[in-house]
N, C-alpha and C positions, 0 to 999 in steps of 0.2 A: 087573831080569828084566822081559822086555815084556810082556804081552799080546798074543798074539796073535789075532786072527779066529780061530780054531778054537776058543783057551781061550777062547772067551766063550761060542760051538758051543757046548762040553762045558760050559761051565758051568749052560748055559739045562737044558741035557740034564739037566746032576746033582741037579736042582727035579723030573726024574718025572715034570712035565706031562704033557711031548711028546718023542716020537720023535726020532731025535738027525738025522734028514735032514728033522723037523719043522721043527725047534730049527737044523737050517744054515740055512731057509727062512726061519723069520724073521729072524735075525740077518742073513742078505739082503737079505730086503726091506730092512726096517730104514733099513741103508746107505743102499740103492738110494734111496728116499726122500731123505738127506740129499744126500746127491748133486744130485740131480735139483732139490728148492732152491736149492744153494747154488749151479748149475750155474746157472740162469732173476735171478740175483740177490736171489732171498726173504733171510731170518734166520732157522734152525734153531733155536730156544728151547726146551729143556728142563726145566719151573724143578726150581729144586737142584741140578742139575748141569753150566752157563754153555749160552754163545750163538755161537754159530757167527756171520760173517758174510764180506759180501766187500767189501772193500776198495781202489778205483782210487787207484793209485798215480799221483803224475806223471811226463811226461816228466824222465832226470835225464842229466846227465853222470857219467858215468864213464872209468877209463881201459885200456885193457889189464893185466894182469898180466905177463907174457908183453915186454912189445915197452913199458912206457907210455906210451905212443900216447893219449892222451887224444879217446874215444865221447861218443855219445849211444845212454843205454841207452833201447828206448824203453817209453812207459803201460802198466800190465802192470795185474790184475786182481789177486788174495789173496786168500787163506782166511783173517781171524783164527780167534782164541779168544779165551771173556773164558770164565774159570767163576765160577758166584755167588756168592754169600758161603756160603753149607755145604757146600758142598767146600774153599773157601779153608780156610774155619775147621776141618775136618776135617781136612787132608792141614798143620793149622799142629797139630795137633792129637798128628795121627800122631810131629812131628816133636820135637814136645819129649818126647813120651812115652816115642818111640827114645834122643835125647838125653841123660833121666833116669832113661835105666838102664828103663825099664817102671815110678815111681815115679810119674808127673807129678800134675805142683798139687806133692806134699804136702815141695816144700822150700823156703824163706829166703822165705813173700808170696808166697807166688803163689796164682793166682786156683785151685778145684780145678777139676780135666777137665767140660768141657764149661757155663761160667761167666766164661767167657776171654774177654778183651776189650779189645783193642787200640785205643792210638792211633788217627788214621787210619782204624778200620773203616766206618765208619758215611757 
């Protein structure tokens, strides 16, 4: 399932503190702030979630897939996202719970949920 902007607005509205119009405006303003910061080359850090940044990619050689002719692809800027450790751990815990059938941490030598330490994690 894909979470859309409308879904986010609906969940903010469901919290009961804002009207639907205020929730839509708050979500839109938050996203606009992120877009503006990235457009000016700034990084956006949301603690516990991750960091967006703009990276410059150098000119590189490529080829036309239809003709096979070589060509030069111009330099460009791309937006990258790096999830926080908290988000990575939460996603991994959800995956492990789903794989184990809802008994995360109960099987064969696994550590209890919330206490998972993986090699190379830190």
